[in-house]
C-alpha positions in Angstrom: 0.0 0.1 0.0 2.4 2.5 -1.2 -0.3 5.3 -1.0 0.0 5.3 2.8 3.6 6.6 2.2 2.1 9.8 0.8 -0.4 10.4 3.9 -3.4 9.0 2.1 -5.5 7.2 4.7 -6.8 3.6 3.9 -10.4 4.5 5.3 -10.6 7.2 2.5 -9.5 4.7 -0.1 -12.0 2.1 1.2 -14.9 4.9 1.1 -14.0 5.9 -2.4 -13.7 2.0 -3.5 -17.3 1.7 -2.1 -18.6 4.6 -3.9 -16.8 3.5 -7.1 -19.2 0.4 -7.0 -22.1 2.7 -7.8 -22.5 2.5 -11.8 -23.4 6.1 -12.1 -20.3 7.3 -10.3 -18.1 4.8 -12.1 -19.3 6.0 -15.4 -18.9 9.7 -14.5 -15.2 8.9 -13.3 -14.5 6.8 -16.4 -15.7 9.8 -18.8 -13.5 12.2 -16.5 -10.4 9.9 -17.0 -11.1 9.0 -20.7 -8.4 10.0 -23.1 -5.8 10.9 -20.4 -2.2 10.3 -21.4 1.0 9.9 -19.5 1.8 13.5 -20.2 -1.5 14.6 -18.8 -0.8 12.6 -15.6 2.6 14.2 -15.4 1.4 17.8 -15.3 0.6 19.0 -11.8 -2.2 21.7 -12.8 -3.9 18.8 -14.9 -3.6 16.3 -12.1 -4.9 18.9 -9.4 -8.0 19.8 -11.8 -8.5 15.9 -12.2 -8.5 15.3 -8.3 -10.8 18.2 -7.7 -13.1 17.2 -10.4 -12.9 13.3 -9.2 -13.6 14.7 -5.4 -16.7 16.6 -6.7 -18.1 13.5 -8.4 -17.4 11.3 -5.4 -18.9 14.1 -3.1 -15.7 13.9 -1.1 -14.4 17.0 0.6 -10.7 17.2 0.5 -8.6 19.5 2.4 -5.6 21.2 0.8 -3.4 18.5 2.3 -5.3 15.7 1.2 -5.5 17.3 -2.1 -1.7 17.8 -2.4 -1.2 14.2 -1.1 -3.2 12.8 -3.8 -1.6 15.0 -6.6 2.0 14.0 -5.3 0.9 10.4 -5.4 -0.3 10.3 -8.8 2.9 12.3 -10.1 5.2 10.1 -8.6 3.5 6.9 -9.8 4.4 8.1 -13.4 1.3 6.4 -14.7 1.1 5.5 -18.4 -2.7 4.8 -18.8 -1.7 2.9 -22.2 0.8 0.7 -20.3 -1.0 -2.4 -19.1 1.7 -3.3 -16.7 1.1 0.3 -14.9 -2.5 -0.4 -14.9 -2.2 -3.7 -13.1 0.2 -2.3 -10.8 -2.3 0.4 -9.8 -5.2 -2.3 -9.7 -3.2 -4.3 -7.4 -2.4 -1.4 -5.0 -6.0 -0.7 -4.8 -7.7 -4.2 -4.6 
């Protein structure tokens, strides 16, 4: 659970995972992330907007510190959404 190293609480992750089981929310998040590239996920401003948008969809109120932790986590993972290995690694982290 490397997200814990970034100060992201497991309770928060479990709450988000539970909300993602709702098909309507999952669809909205899918639409939000559709078409992202590794360059988008390496741009701090775009990641910050994405985190804020996702929090809004999930109806999660984030503090500035939580938002920064999430942004830093995404940036440090160097995610390439077109790389299956990266997606499997992330899936394993949050299962």
